[in-house]
N, C-alpha and C positions, 0 to 999 in steps of 0.2 A: 702478440696481444692484438685483439680486435680494436678497431677505431670506433669512436662514437661520432657520428656525423649529423650536422644540422643542415637540412636542405629546406629552403623556403622560397616561395614566390612572393615578391613584395612590389609595391609601387616605388618609383624612384625617390620618393620622400620617406621611404622606410616603413610603410604600413602593410600589414597582411589583410586587414579589414578596414573599410572606411568607417566614418563615424556612425553610420547606420547599421554596422555589422555586416555589410555586403562585401563580397569578394568576386562578384561576377566579372569585374574588370581584369581579374587575374587569370582568366581562362587562357591557357597557353595555345599557341599555334601548334599545328601538327609537328613542325620541325622542332619546336621547343619541347613539346611533350615527349617526342622520341629521345631527345637529349637527356631529359630528366629520367626517363626510363633507364637509360644507360647508367646514370648515376646511382639509381637505387637497385638495379639488378643484382649486384653482389651482396646486398643487405640480407642478413639472416633473421634479424629481429627489429621490429619497429617498436619504439617506446612512445606512448601517447598519453596525454591527459584525456579526460572524459570527452570534452567537446570535440577535440580533434579526432578521437576514435569514432565518435558518432558521425562525424562528417565523412570519414574515410570508409566506414563499414559498408557503404553503398557499393564499393568495389567487389564485394562478395554477395551482399544481399540482393542486388540487382543482377540476377543470373545471366541476363542478356549481355552485360558488359564484356564478359570474358570471351564471348563468341564474336565480338565485333572485330573487324579487320583493323590493322594499323595500330597506332600507339595506344588507343583506348583499350582494346582487347589485350594488348601486350602488358599494359600496366595492371589491369585486373588480374591477370595470371601471375605476375610478379608479386603483387600484394597478397594474393591468396596463398602463395607458396611460402611466405615468410611467417615467422612467429610474431605475435603481438603481445606486448605487456601494456596494460592500461592502468594508470594510476588514478583511482577514484574512490572517494568515500561513499558515493551514492549509487554507483552503477551496480545493477544486479549481477550476481555471479553467473547467471544464465545469459550469456551474451549471444548475439545472433551470428557470430562468425567463428569458424574453426581456428585452431592453433592460437587461441587467445586466452590469456590469464589475467586476472584482476589482482592488483596490489593496492592495498588501502592507503599506503603512504609511499612517498618517494624517498628511498633510502640510498644516499650517495654511496655508502659502502657496499651495498648489494649490487649497485650498478658497476662499481669497480670490479667486484668479483665476476660479474657477468662478462665484462670486457676481457678480463684475464683468462677466462675459461672458454670463451666463445670461439668457434672456428671461423666465423664470418663477422663482418662489421655489423654495427647496429646504427640505426637512424633514429633520432629523436624528433618528434613532431609536436607542434603546438608551441606558441611563443612563451607562454607562462612556464611550462615544463622545461623548455629549452633554457630559459633564463635561470631556473634553479640549477640545471646541469652546468651551465656556464659558470655560475657563481661557485659551484663546488669543484671547479677545475676538471670536469669530466669530458667536455667536448674537445675533440681533436681537430676537426675540420668544419668549416662553414662554407656552404654554397648559397650565395644570394643570387636569385634569378630575378632581376629587376625589370618589371614591365614598363613600357614607355607611357606612364600615366602618373600624375600626382593627384592624391586624393585629399590632401590637406589636414588629415587627422584620422584617428581611429586607434586600432591596436597595433603597436609597434612590433616589427619583426624581431627586434632585440629589446629586452626589457629596459625600462627607464632606470638610470643609475648604474647600468652595467658598463664596466670599463674592461675593454679587451685590447690586447696588443695582437695584431694579426700580421702574417706574412702572406703577401699575394703570391699564389702558386700558378694561377692561370686565369685567363679572361677570354671571353668569347662573345661576339656580337652576332645576333641572328637577323635574318632578313626582315622580320617584323619590328626591329628596333629593340627587342629584348636583349639585355646584357646579362651574362653569367659571370660572376666573380667567385673564384675558388680561393679560399684562404686557409692557412694553417693557424691555429690558435697558438701563440707563443708564450702567453702568460695567463 
């Protein structure tokens, strides 16, 4: 069975966006970007909410990204090669990226079936959608990439009121002070 993985870059105080909705402070170094690429390289399908999809679509709509050297070009090619499922009630079915389908509702049973039948792991992106998947018991692993900055508030990486028991599988510190914590969800 494929795994459902949540990978997110967050501040050390646990936010993916600051109170103004900005996340420019989260831009990874080349070293961290390459490591994140290695995390997502095996992913066959990305599951996104509308806002996260619209943020990520640039990896295909900006055609120059895939031709860049290093981690940026590598990530663009990884992203374009994967399937995307976008959960949105408002997004047009005519999306600007290939290998993308729209689902109007997040159905935990459908995601369970996808996990059971998929040959490759899936990654869930977007804190709100991830919180729904965590609450439904769908997420198997969590990768928190913590940037050395505190933003004091904003959108949390993990939803409010979400209780998770985690087993630490690995940890890594990068030269820029970023820390990667890899956990298995145990309940």
